[in-house]
PAGUPA-388529 format. One record per residue: chain; x, y, z of N, C-alpha, C in turn. Coordinates in Angstrom, 3 decimals. Example, Ala and Ser with C-alpha at 12.3 -4.5 7.8 and 13.67 -1.06 7.14 Angstrom:
{guvex A, n.px 13.190, n.py -5.690, n.pz 7.800, ca.px 12.300, ca.py -4.500, ca.pz 7.800, c.px 13.200, c.py -3.300, c.pz 7.800}
{guvex A, n.px 12.850, n.py -2.250, n.pz 7.080, ca.px 13.670, ca.py -1.060, ca.pz 7.140, c.px 12.900, c.py 0.030, c.pz 7.870}
END
This chain:
{guvex A, n.px -7.765, n.py 74.512, n.pz -21.807, ca.px -8.213, ca.py 74.602, ca.pz -23.207, c.px -9.034, c.py 73.339, c.pz -23.506}
{guvex A, n.px -10.263, n.py 73.453, n.pz -24.013, ca.px -11.060, ca.py 72.291, ca.pz -24.343, c.px -10.474, c.py 71.731, c.pz -25.634}
{guvex A, n.px -10.968, n.py 70.486, n.pz -26.014, ca.px -10.473, ca.py 69.832, ca.pz -27.269, c.px -10.976, c.py 70.819, c.pz -28.407}
{guvex A, n.px -12.146, n.py 71.246, n.pz -28.421, ca.px -12.554, ca.py 72.168, ca.pz -29.450, c.px -11.682, c.py 73.395, c.pz -29.679}
{guvex A, n.px -11.281, n.py 73.965, n.pz -28.535, ca.px -10.431, ca.py 75.102, ca.pz -28.566, c.px -9.070, c.py 74.741, c.pz -29.066}
{guvex A, n.px -8.584, n.py 73.469, n.pz -28.676, ca.px -7.261, ca.py 72.997, ca.pz -29.214, c.px -7.314, c.py 72.890, c.pz -30.787}
{guvex A, n.px -8.417, n.py 72.332, n.pz -31.273, ca.px -8.617, ca.py 72.117, ca.pz -32.683, c.px -8.621, c.py 73.505, c.pz -33.419}
{guvex A, n.px -9.354, n.py 74.456, n.pz -32.763, ca.px -9.344, ca.py 75.845, ca.pz -33.384, c.px -7.967, c.py 76.432, c.pz -33.482}
{guvex A, n.px -7.244, n.py 76.204, n.pz -32.443, ca.px -5.800, ca.py 76.744, ca.pz -32.361, c.px -4.962, c.py 76.069, c.pz -33.431}
{guvex A, n.px -5.083, n.py 74.762, n.pz -33.658, ca.px -4.396, ca.py 73.996, ca.pz -34.641, c.px -4.721, c.py 74.694, c.pz -36.046}
{guvex A, n.px -5.975, n.py 74.819, n.pz -36.225, ca.px -6.414, ca.py 75.344, ca.pz -37.580, c.px -5.912, c.py 76.852, c.pz -37.738}
{guvex A, n.px -5.910, n.py 77.615, n.pz -36.744, ca.px -5.418, ca.py 79.004, ca.pz -36.904, c.px -3.898, c.py 78.964, c.pz -37.255}
{guvex A, n.px -3.197, n.py 78.146, n.pz -36.552, ca.px -1.716, ca.py 78.116, ca.pz -36.726, c.px -1.456, c.py 77.518, c.pz -38.178}
{guvex A, n.px -2.309, n.py 76.532, n.pz -38.626, ca.px -2.043, ca.py 75.872, ca.pz -39.902, c.px -2.210, c.py 76.948, c.pz -40.974}
{guvex A, n.px -3.044, n.py 77.908, n.pz -40.824, ca.px -3.334, ca.py 78.917, ca.pz -41.872, c.px -2.512, c.py 80.192, c.pz -41.605}
{guvex A, n.px -1.863, n.py 80.420, n.pz -40.494, ca.px -1.177, ca.py 81.610, ca.pz -40.214, c.px 0.135, c.py 81.757, c.pz -41.080}
{guvex A, n.px 0.383, n.py 82.964, n.pz -41.544, ca.px 1.662, ca.py 83.221, ca.pz -42.238, c.px 2.851, c.py 82.937, c.pz -41.269}
{guvex A, n.px 4.072, n.py 82.546, n.pz -41.786, ca.px 5.204, ca.py 82.487, ca.pz -40.953, c.px 5.957, c.py 83.796, c.pz -40.995}
{guvex A, n.px 6.438, n.py 84.193, n.pz -39.938, ca.px 7.172, ca.py 85.514, ca.pz -39.859, c.px 8.596, c.py 85.368, c.pz -40.425}
{guvex A, n.px 9.184, n.py 86.513, n.pz -40.726, ca.px 10.535, ca.py 86.557, ca.pz -41.249, c.px 11.575, c.py 86.278, c.pz -40.169}
{guvex A, n.px 11.238, n.py 86.697, n.pz -38.941, ca.px 12.185, ca.py 86.452, ca.pz -37.734, c.px 11.545, c.py 85.681, c.pz -36.703}
{guvex A, n.px 12.449, n.py 84.986, n.pz -35.970, ca.px 11.915, ca.py 84.174, ca.pz -34.805, c.px 11.451, c.py 85.138, c.pz -33.676}
{guvex A, n.px 10.351, n.py 84.829, n.pz -33.105, ca.px 9.694, ca.py 85.641, ca.pz -31.979, c.px 8.718, c.py 84.875, c.pz -31.242}
{guvex A, n.px 8.219, n.py 85.606, n.pz -30.280, ca.px 7.219, ca.py 84.990, ca.pz -29.344, c.px 6.042, c.py 85.941, c.pz -29.270}
{guvex A, n.px 4.800, n.py 85.478, n.pz -29.323, ca.px 3.600, ca.py 86.297, ca.pz -29.080, c.px 2.628, c.py 85.388, c.pz -28.271}
{guvex A, n.px 2.438, n.py 85.861, n.pz -27.048, ca.px 1.559, ca.py 85.068, ca.pz -26.089, c.px 2.095, c.py 83.669, c.pz -25.998}
{guvex A, n.px 1.181, n.py 82.588, n.pz -26.178, ca.px 1.703, ca.py 81.244, ca.pz -26.096, c.px 2.281, c.py 80.676, c.pz -27.331}
{guvex A, n.px 2.599, n.py 81.493, n.pz -28.396, ca.px 3.030, ca.py 80.985, ca.pz -29.683, c.px 4.452, c.py 81.471, c.pz -29.913}
{guvex A, n.px 5.342, n.py 80.447, n.pz -30.277, ca.px 6.619, ca.py 80.875, ca.pz -30.748, c.px 6.675, c.py 80.582, c.pz -32.199}
{guvex A, n.px 7.103, n.py 81.556, n.pz -33.035, ca.px 7.106, ca.py 81.390, ca.pz -34.499, c.px 8.504, c.py 81.819, c.pz -35.028}
{guvex A, n.px 8.681, n.py 81.433, n.pz -36.201, ca.px 9.960, ca.py 81.815, ca.pz -36.909, c.px 9.732, c.py 81.506, c.pz -38.365}
{guvex A, n.px 10.737, n.py 81.743, n.pz -39.183, ca.px 10.658, ca.py 81.452, ca.pz -40.607, c.px 10.328, c.py 79.864, c.pz -40.766}
{guvex A, n.px 9.134, n.py 79.645, n.pz -41.302, ca.px 8.790, ca.py 78.190, ca.pz -41.508, c.px 8.190, c.py 77.493, c.pz -40.413}
{guvex A, n.px 7.903, n.py 78.088, n.pz -39.273, ca.px 7.289, ca.py 77.279, ca.pz -38.238, c.px 6.448, c.py 78.075, c.pz -37.123}
{guvex A, n.px 5.626, n.py 77.405, n.pz -36.503, ca.px 4.929, ca.py 77.973, ca.pz -35.289, c.px 4.941, c.py 76.736, c.pz -34.246}
{guvex A, n.px 5.016, n.py 77.098, n.pz -33.050, ca.px 4.899, ca.py 76.162, ca.pz -31.956, c.px 3.933, c.py 76.848, c.pz -30.866}
{guvex A, n.px 2.955, n.py 76.102, n.pz -30.380, ca.px 2.094, ca.py 76.680, ca.pz -29.293, c.px 1.793, c.py 75.623, c.pz -28.317}
{guvex A, n.px 1.695, n.py 76.084, n.pz -27.038, ca.px 1.318, ca.py 75.188, ca.pz -25.936, c.px -0.243, c.py 75.228, c.pz -25.962}
{guvex A, n.px -0.829, n.py 74.043, n.pz -26.138, ca.px -2.309, ca.py 73.941, ca.pz -26.014, c.px -2.772, c.py 73.722, c.pz -24.614}
{guvex A, n.px -1.903, n.py 73.274, n.pz -23.775, ca.px -2.124, ca.py 73.028, ca.pz -22.439, c.px -0.877, c.py 72.929, c.pz -21.620}
{guvex A, n.px -0.759, n.py 73.628, n.pz -20.483, ca.px 0.483, ca.py 73.604, ca.pz -19.737, c.px 0.173, c.py 73.448, c.pz -18.328}
{guvex A, n.px 0.834, n.py 72.541, n.pz -17.663, ca.px 0.531, ca.py 72.285, ca.pz -16.233, c.px 1.333, c.py 73.285, c.pz -15.347}
{guvex A, n.px 1.182, n.py 73.200, n.pz -14.117, ca.px 2.004, ca.py 73.962, ca.pz -13.165, c.px 3.384, c.py 73.210, c.pz -13.078}
{guvex A, n.px 4.264, n.py 73.834, n.pz -12.342, ca.px 5.621, ca.py 73.210, ca.pz -12.116, c.px 5.407, c.py 72.204, c.pz -11.018}
{guvex A, n.px 6.497, n.py 71.250, n.pz -10.919, ca.px 6.438, ca.py 70.168, ca.pz -10.041, c.px 7.534, c.py 70.243, c.pz -9.049}
{guvex A, n.px 7.924, n.py 71.334, n.pz -8.566, ca.px 8.947, ca.py 71.472, ca.pz -7.518, c.px 8.351, c.py 70.834, c.pz -6.240}
{guvex A, n.px 9.109, n.py 69.875, n.pz -5.638, ca.px 8.648, ca.py 69.253, ca.pz -4.414, c.px 7.335, c.py 68.607, c.pz -4.542}
{guvex A, n.px 6.886, n.py 68.228, n.pz -5.771, ca.px 5.598, ca.py 67.617, ca.pz -5.957, c.px 5.554, c.py 66.108, c.pz -5.498}
{guvex A, n.px 4.372, n.py 65.766, n.pz -5.047, ca.px 4.204, ca.py 64.319, ca.pz -4.615, c.px 4.216, c.py 63.472, c.pz -5.998}
{guvex A, n.px 5.015, n.py 62.335, n.pz -5.902, ca.px 5.104, ca.py 61.573, ca.pz -7.079, c.px 3.771, c.py 61.063, c.pz -7.633}
{guvex A, n.px 2.783, n.py 60.839, n.pz -6.742, ca.px 1.436, ca.py 60.391, ca.pz -7.212, c.px 0.699, c.py 61.577, c.pz -8.038}
{guvex A, n.px 1.038, n.py 62.828, n.pz -7.573, ca.px 0.487, ca.py 63.981, ca.pz -8.332, c.px 1.117, c.py 64.129, c.pz -9.637}
{guvex A, n.px 2.308, n.py 63.938, n.pz -9.812, ca.px 3.113, ca.py 63.948, ca.pz -11.051, c.px 2.589, c.py 62.888, c.pz -11.982}
{guvex A, n.px 2.367, n.py 61.612, n.pz -11.506, ca.px 1.935, ca.py 60.505, ca.pz -12.291, c.px 0.457, c.py 60.782, c.pz -12.797}
{guvex A, n.px -0.323, n.py 61.359, n.pz -11.960, ca.px -1.643, ca.py 61.758, ca.pz -12.401, c.px -1.653, c.py 62.760, c.pz -13.453}
{guvex A, n.px -0.802, n.py 63.791, n.pz -13.335, ca.px -0.693, ca.py 64.810, ca.pz -14.365, c.px -0.205, c.py 64.168, c.pz -15.657}
{guvex A, n.px 0.838, n.py 63.294, n.pz -15.579, ca.px 1.353, ca.py 62.664, ca.pz -16.821, c.px 0.230, c.py 61.926, c.pz -17.523}
{guvex A, n.px -0.505, n.py 61.207, n.pz -16.750, ca.px -1.681, ca.py 60.363, ca.pz -17.325, c.px -2.751, c.py 61.260, c.pz -18.004}
{guvex A, n.px -2.984, n.py 62.415, n.pz -17.307, ca.px -3.979, ca.py 63.408, ca.pz -17.785, c.px -3.567, c.py 63.941, c.pz -19.155}
{guvex A, n.px -2.256, n.py 64.351, n.pz -19.269, ca.px -1.740, ca.py 64.944, ca.pz -20.439, c.px -1.590, c.py 63.926, c.pz -21.495}
{guvex A, n.px -1.297, n.py 62.620, n.pz -21.242, ca.px -1.303, ca.py 61.614, ca.pz -22.299, c.px -2.715, c.py 61.396, c.pz -22.818}
{guvex A, n.px -3.760, n.py 61.382, n.pz -21.895, ca.px -5.128, ca.py 61.212, ca.pz -22.377, c.px -5.562, c.py 62.393, c.pz -23.243}
{guvex A, n.px -5.194, n.py 63.586, n.pz -22.916, ca.px -5.449, ca.py 64.768, ca.pz -23.679, c.px -4.808, c.py 64.668, c.pz -25.099}
{guvex A, n.px -3.575, n.py 64.143, n.pz -25.067, ca.px -2.881, ca.py 63.941, ca.pz -26.355, c.px -3.592, c.py 62.962, c.pz -27.184}
{guvex A, n.px -3.998, n.py 61.765, n.pz -26.602, ca.px -4.702, ca.py 60.747, ca.pz -27.343, c.px -5.982, c.py 61.335, c.pz -27.919}
{guvex A, n.px -6.717, n.py 62.053, n.pz -27.184, ca.px -7.997, ca.py 62.734, ca.pz -27.686, c.px -7.717, c.py 63.602, c.pz -28.926}
{guvex A, n.px -6.655, n.py 64.421, n.pz -28.749, ca.px -6.331, ca.py 65.360, ca.pz -29.864, c.px -5.842, c.py 64.593, c.pz -31.077}
{guvex A, n.px -5.038, n.py 63.464, n.pz -30.901, ca.px -4.640, ca.py 62.685, ca.pz -32.022, c.px -5.792, c.py 61.983, c.pz -32.777}
{guvex A, n.px -6.772, n.py 61.539, n.pz -31.923, ca.px -7.952, ca.py 60.828, ca.pz -32.492, c.px -8.757, c.py 61.863, c.pz -33.220}
{guvex A, n.px -8.963, n.py 63.111, n.pz -32.786, ca.px -9.730, ca.py 64.070, ca.pz -33.503, c.px -8.995, c.py 64.519, c.pz -34.786}
{guvex A, n.px -7.747, n.py 64.729, n.pz -34.759, ca.px -6.978, ca.py 65.101, ca.pz -36.017, c.px -6.915, c.py 63.974, c.pz -36.990}
{guvex A, n.px -6.932, n.py 62.765, n.pz -36.442, ca.px -6.883, ca.py 61.503, ca.pz -37.405, c.px -8.245, c.py 61.454, c.pz -38.104}
{guvex A, n.px -9.212, n.py 61.778, n.pz -37.591, ca.px -10.545, ca.py 61.804, ca.pz -38.220, c.px -10.558, c.py 62.796, c.pz -39.434}
{guvex A, n.px -9.728, n.py 63.832, n.pz -39.253, ca.px -9.563, ca.py 64.856, ca.pz -40.436, c.px -8.667, c.py 64.372, c.pz -41.506}
{guvex A, n.px -7.498, n.py 63.998, n.pz -40.985, ca.px -6.339, ca.py 63.786, ca.pz -41.925, c.px -5.722, c.py 62.399, c.pz -41.990}
{guvex A, n.px -6.410, n.py 61.377, n.pz -41.391, ca.px -5.950, ca.py 60.095, ca.pz -41.422, c.px -4.868, c.py 59.618, c.pz -40.345}
{guvex A, n.px -4.426, n.py 58.569, n.pz -40.523, ca.px -3.559, ca.py 58.015, ca.pz -39.457, c.px -2.242, c.py 58.856, c.pz -39.497}
{guvex A, n.px -1.732, n.py 59.149, n.pz -38.289, ca.px -0.525, ca.py 60.053, ca.pz -38.215, c.px 0.686, c.py 59.225, c.pz -38.350}
{guvex A, n.px 1.732, n.py 59.943, n.pz -38.686, ca.px 3.083, ca.py 59.291, ca.pz -38.599, c.px 3.649, c.py 59.678, c.pz -37.179}
{guvex A, n.px 4.477, n.py 58.753, n.pz -36.789, ca.px 5.164, ca.py 58.919, ca.pz -35.425, c.px 6.495, c.py 59.416, c.pz -35.760}
{guvex A, n.px 6.792, n.py 60.546, n.pz -35.141, ca.px 8.166, ca.py 61.164, ca.pz -35.332, c.px 8.948, c.py 61.106, c.pz -34.093}
{guvex A, n.px 9.997, n.py 60.352, n.pz -34.092, ca.px 10.905, ca.py 60.289, ca.pz -32.919, c.px 11.875, c.py 61.377, c.pz -33.045}
{guvex A, n.px 11.877, n.py 62.232, n.pz -31.963, ca.px 12.852, ca.py 63.397, ca.pz -32.063, c.px 14.180, c.py 63.094, c.pz -31.449}
{guvex A, n.px 14.447, n.py 61.915, n.pz -31.026, ca.px 15.737, ca.py 61.577, ca.pz -30.473, c.px 16.950, c.py 61.823, c.pz -31.400}
{guvex A, n.px 16.809, n.py 61.494, n.pz -32.660, ca.px 17.950, ca.py 61.836, ca.pz -33.566, c.px 18.268, c.py 63.319, c.pz -33.629}
{guvex A, n.px 17.215, n.py 64.171, n.pz -33.571, ca.px 17.434, ca.py 65.615, ca.pz -33.530, c.px 18.217, c.py 66.036, c.pz -32.279}
{guvex A, n.px 17.736, n.py 65.468, n.pz -31.177, ca.px 18.428, ca.py 65.782, ca.pz -29.916, c.px 19.981, c.py 65.373, c.pz -29.923}
{guvex A, n.px 20.078, n.py 64.145, n.pz -30.511, ca.px 21.588, ca.py 63.542, ca.pz -30.678, c.px 22.355, c.py 64.383, c.pz -31.504}
{guvex A, n.px 21.831, n.py 64.966, n.pz -32.668, ca.px 22.544, ca.py 65.848, ca.pz -33.580, c.px 22.932, c.py 67.068, c.pz -32.769}
{guvex A, n.px 22.022, n.py 67.663, n.pz -32.062, ca.px 22.327, ca.py 68.955, ca.pz -31.284, c.px 23.388, c.py 68.713, c.pz -30.217}
{guvex A, n.px 23.363, n.py 67.497, n.pz -29.516, ca.px 24.307, ca.py 67.234, ca.pz -28.511, c.px 25.679, c.py 67.204, c.pz -28.995}
{guvex A, n.px 25.846, n.py 66.819, n.pz -30.315, ca.px 27.164, ca.py 66.795, ca.pz -30.856, c.px 27.566, c.py 67.978, c.pz -31.671}
{guvex A, n.px 26.675, n.py 69.105, n.pz -31.611, ca.px 26.998, ca.py 70.287, ca.pz -32.292, c.px 26.533, c.py 70.377, c.pz -33.732}
{guvex A, n.px 25.781, n.py 69.429, n.pz -34.147, ca.px 25.347, ca.py 69.468, ca.pz -35.545, c.px 24.073, c.py 70.260, c.pz -35.662}
{guvex A, n.px 23.729, n.py 70.857, n.pz -36.807, ca.px 22.633, ca.py 71.760, ca.pz -36.852, c.px 21.263, c.py 70.866, c.pz -36.972}
{guvex A, n.px 20.234, n.py 71.426, n.pz -36.391, ca.px 18.912, ca.py 70.920, ca.pz -36.470, c.px 17.980, c.py 72.095, c.pz -36.790}
{guvex A, n.px 17.253, n.py 71.879, n.pz -37.870, ca.px 16.399, ca.py 73.012, ca.pz -38.313, c.px 15.189, c.py 73.220, c.pz -37.374}
{guvex A, n.px 14.775, n.py 74.535, n.pz -37.295, ca.px 13.614, ca.py 74.845, ca.pz -36.462, c.px 12.311, c.py 74.232, c.pz -37.070}
{guvex A, n.px 11.387, n.py 73.959, n.pz -36.283, ca.px 11.294, ca.py 74.027, ca.pz -34.917, c.px 11.839, c.py 72.823, c.pz -34.115}
{guvex A, n.px 12.393, n.py 71.782, n.pz -34.835, ca.px 12.943, ca.py 70.655, ca.pz -34.191, c.px 13.898, c.py 70.937, c.pz -33.195}
{guvex A, n.px 14.746, n.py 71.994, n.pz -33.443, ca.px 15.849, ca.py 72.354, ca.pz -32.491, c.px 15.202, c.py 72.829, c.pz -31.136}
{guvex A, n.px 14.103, n.py 73.259, n.pz -31.115, ca.px 13.371, ca.py 73.691, ca.pz -29.839, c.px 12.621, c.py 72.402, c.pz -29.285}
{guvex A, n.px 11.893, n.py 71.801, n.pz -30.131, ca.px 10.969, ca.py 70.693, ca.pz -29.686, c.px 11.830, c.py 69.473, c.pz -29.099}
{guvex A, n.px 12.934, n.py 69.168, n.pz -29.691, ca.px 13.689, ca.py 67.954, ca.pz -29.350, c.px 14.177, c.py 68.045, c.pz -27.843}
{guvex A, n.px 14.265, n.py 69.197, n.pz -27.295, ca.px 14.744, ca.py 69.357, ca.pz -25.897, c.px 13.714, c.py 68.870, c.pz -24.845}
{guvex A, n.px 12.452, n.py 68.748, n.pz -25.240, ca.px 11.441, ca.py 68.402, ca.pz -24.311, c.px 10.354, c.py 67.515, c.pz -24.796}
{guvex A, n.px 10.318, n.py 67.287, n.pz -26.003, ca.px 9.228, ca.py 66.316, ca.pz -26.563, c.px 9.909, c.py 65.132, c.pz -27.153}
{guvex A, n.px 9.758, n.py 63.947, n.pz -26.656, ca.px 10.451, ca.py 62.780, ca.pz -27.197, c.px 9.905, c.py 62.322, c.pz -28.519}
{guvex A, n.px 8.592, n.py 62.467, n.pz -28.760, ca.px 8.045, ca.py 62.071, ca.pz -29.988, c.px 6.771, c.py 62.840, c.pz -30.280}
{guvex A, n.px 6.515, n.py 62.932, n.pz -31.570, ca.px 5.279, ca.py 63.756, ca.pz -32.041, c.px 4.530, c.py 62.882, c.pz -32.977}
{guvex A, n.px 3.273, n.py 63.081, n.pz -32.996, ca.px 2.365, ca.py 62.472, ca.pz -34.087, c.px 2.205, c.py 63.588, c.pz -35.045}
{guvex A, n.px 2.263, n.py 63.280, n.pz -36.312, ca.px 2.276, ca.py 64.236, ca.pz -37.377, c.px 1.523, c.py 63.865, c.pz -38.610}
{guvex A, n.px 1.037, n.py 64.907, n.pz -39.258, ca.px 0.280, ca.py 64.764, ca.pz -40.492, c.px 0.805, c.py 65.797, c.pz -41.506}
{guvex A, n.px 0.784, n.py 65.449, n.pz -42.787, ca.px 1.119, ca.py 66.409, ca.pz -43.866, c.px -0.269, c.py 66.904, c.pz -44.470}
{guvex A, n.px -0.438, n.py 68.183, n.pz -44.408, ca.px -1.674, ca.py 68.743, ca.pz -44.968, c.px -1.242, c.py 69.929, c.pz -45.925}
{guvex A, n.px -1.501, n.py 69.624, n.pz -47.070, ca.px -1.072, ca.py 70.511, ca.pz -48.204, c.px 0.388, c.py 70.693, c.pz -48.189}
{guvex A, n.px 0.816, n.py 71.920, n.pz -47.986, ca.px 2.336, ca.py 72.194, ca.pz -48.018, c.px 2.866, c.py 72.341, c.pz -46.591}
{guvex A, n.px 2.102, n.py 71.972, n.pz -45.592, ca.px 2.605, ca.py 72.059, ca.pz -44.230, c.px 2.508, c.py 70.829, c.pz -43.506}
{guvex A, n.px 3.293, n.py 70.684, n.pz -42.473, ca.px 3.148, ca.py 69.494, ca.pz -41.499, c.px 2.636, c.py 70.038, c.pz -40.240}
{guvex A, n.px 1.858, n.py 69.173, n.pz -39.470, ca.px 1.367, ca.py 69.517, ca.pz -38.197, c.px 1.723, c.py 68.317, c.pz -37.265}
{guvex A, n.px 2.287, n.py 68.632, n.pz -36.198, ca.px 2.709, ca.py 67.647, ca.pz -35.239, c.px 2.183, c.py 68.070, c.pz -33.820}
{guvex A, n.px 1.815, n.py 67.039, n.pz -32.999, ca.px 1.348, ca.py 67.200, ca.pz -31.613, c.px 2.106, c.py 66.247, c.pz -30.732}
{guvex A, n.px 2.442, n.py 66.710, n.pz -29.522, ca.px 3.080, ca.py 65.779, ca.pz -28.536, c.px 3.059, c.py 66.382, c.pz -27.191}
{guvex A, n.px 3.443, n.py 65.604, n.pz -26.224, ca.px 3.459, ca.py 66.038, ca.pz -24.809, c.px 4.986, c.py 65.971, c.pz -24.403}
{guvex A, n.px 5.448, n.py 67.067, n.pz -23.788, ca.px 6.823, ca.py 66.992, ca.pz -23.289, c.px 6.981, c.py 67.829, c.pz -22.022}
{guvex A, n.px 8.205, n.py 67.676, n.pz -21.449, ca.px 8.543, ca.py 68.311, ca.pz -20.280, c.px 10.041, c.py 68.553, c.pz -20.324}
{guvex A, n.px 10.463, n.py 69.729, n.pz -20.062, ca.px 11.819, ca.py 70.067, ca.pz -20.096, c.px 12.726, c.py 69.499, c.pz -19.008}
{guvex A, n.px 12.126, n.py 69.078, n.pz -17.913, ca.px 12.835, ca.py 68.517, ca.pz -16.705, c.px 11.800, c.py 68.001, c.pz -15.701}
{guvex A, n.px 12.113, n.py 67.214, n.pz -14.805, ca.px 11.155, ca.py 66.597, ca.pz -13.915, c.px 10.389, c.py 67.713, c.pz -13.111}
{guvex A, n.px 11.021, n.py 68.851, n.pz -12.858, ca.px 10.342, ca.py 69.840, ca.pz -11.976, c.px 9.494, c.py 70.868, c.pz -12.900}
{guvex A, n.px 9.833, n.py 70.843, n.pz -14.215, ca.px 9.154, ca.py 71.804, ca.pz -15.118, c.px 7.739, c.py 71.334, c.pz -15.558}
{guvex A, n.px 6.905, n.py 72.330, n.pz -16.058, ca.px 5.559, ca.py 71.984, ca.pz -16.381, c.px 5.470, c.py 70.982, c.pz -17.609}
{guvex A, n.px 4.489, n.py 70.183, n.pz -17.588, ca.px 4.123, ca.py 69.334, ca.pz -18.761, c.px 3.459, c.py 70.237, c.pz -19.734}
{guvex A, n.px 3.689, n.py 69.985, n.pz -21.022, ca.px 3.079, ca.py 70.687, ca.pz -22.127, c.px 2.535, c.py 69.782, c.pz -23.170}
{guvex A, n.px 1.304, n.py 70.176, n.pz -23.589, ca.px 0.664, ca.py 69.503, ca.pz -24.773, c.px 0.889, c.py 70.639, c.pz -25.849}
{guvex A, n.px 1.711, n.py 70.155, n.pz -26.801, ca.px 2.165, ca.py 71.139, ca.pz -27.860, c.px 1.645, c.py 70.807, c.pz -29.224}
{guvex A, n.px 1.455, n.py 71.906, n.pz -30.138, ca.px 1.243, ca.py 71.703, ca.pz -31.561, c.px 2.478, c.py 72.534, c.pz -32.213}
{guvex A, n.px 2.974, n.py 71.835, n.pz -33.286, ca.px 3.890, ca.py 72.516, ca.pz -34.090, c.px 3.461, c.py 72.469, c.pz -35.569}
{guvex A, n.px 3.560, n.py 73.565, n.pz -36.219, ca.px 3.279, ca.py 73.658, ca.pz -37.711, c.px 4.518, c.py 74.104, c.pz -38.396}
{guvex A, n.px 4.762, n.py 73.426, n.pz -39.506, ca.px 6.014, ca.py 73.870, ca.pz -40.307, c.px 5.808, c.py 73.580, c.pz -41.709}
{guvex A, n.px 6.784, n.py 74.149, n.pz -42.492, ca.px 6.883, ca.py 73.865, ca.pz -43.882, c.px 7.987, c.py 72.942, c.pz -44.127}
{guvex A, n.px 8.058, n.py 72.413, n.pz -45.384, ca.px 8.990, ca.py 71.409, ca.pz -45.786, c.px 8.764, c.py 70.108, c.pz -45.189}
{guvex A, n.px 9.787, n.py 69.365, n.pz -45.195, ca.px 9.791, ca.py 67.917, ca.pz -44.608, c.px 10.256, c.py 67.834, c.pz -43.157}
{guvex A, n.px 9.419, n.py 67.534, n.pz -42.255, ca.px 9.801, ca.py 67.636, ca.pz -40.796, c.px 10.920, c.py 66.719, c.pz -40.528}
{guvex A, n.px 11.175, n.py 65.681, n.pz -41.218, ca.px 12.250, ca.py 64.654, ca.pz -40.858, c.px 13.587, c.py 65.069, c.pz -41.479}
{guvex A, n.px 13.700, n.py 66.222, n.pz -42.216, ca.px 14.976, ca.py 66.597, ca.pz -42.879, c.px 15.815, c.py 67.417, c.pz -41.850}
{guvex A, n.px 17.012, n.py 67.168, n.pz -41.613, ca.px 17.860, ca.py 67.932, ca.pz -40.773, c.px 18.147, c.py 69.232, c.pz -41.523}
{guvex A, n.px 18.724, n.py 70.188, n.pz -40.768, ca.px 19.171, ca.py 71.493, ca.pz -41.374, c.px 20.157, c.py 71.241, c.pz -42.521}
{guvex A, n.px 20.173, n.py 72.127, n.pz -43.437, ca.px 21.159, ca.py 72.181, ca.pz -44.478, c.px 22.581, c.py 72.288, c.pz -43.907}
{guvex A, n.px 23.566, n.py 71.625, n.pz -44.580, ca.px 24.975, ca.py 71.799, ca.pz -44.080, c.px 25.219, c.py 73.213, c.pz -43.928}
{guvex A, n.px 25.983, n.py 73.481, n.pz -42.754, ca.px 26.390, ca.py 74.925, ca.pz -42.464, c.px 25.298, c.py 75.818, c.pz -41.887}
{guvex A, n.px 24.071, n.py 75.344, n.pz -41.839, ca.px 22.966, ca.py 76.174, ca.pz -41.332, c.px 22.946, c.py 75.983, c.pz -39.696}
{guvex A, n.px 22.564, n.py 77.024, n.pz -39.110, ca.px 22.511, ca.py 76.984, ca.pz -37.581, c.px 21.245, c.py 77.597, c.pz -37.192}
END
């Protein structure tokens, strides 16, 4: 997906209604209050040459940088969201609201903007060394930094 196609996808997700129930449609996972989409996904890295992995990581970081720069021209400087606290909450059994409950398992940090009543975040992640790298966009409502309400799962 080219940068222009990525920006088109970001815009489409930003304007798309949120569904009542969690589900997946093609490359988009959605649920009440969120959408997550893979803008670019690599192949898997089973038995991959370490140089090949390093090259792919650099390529995905460069794609993320280009996307962040383009979105920053629209919405200003992004906030940096560290997803480690969400992962730590999940590890001890505390609730984490969607989509952070999904994202924190493979995206260590996201760059984010607040646009009207929604937030938009982009980041690169990988669920494990052998799994594909992913350049992701997440769109949500509310405050992205707020954990789930007590008792929510």
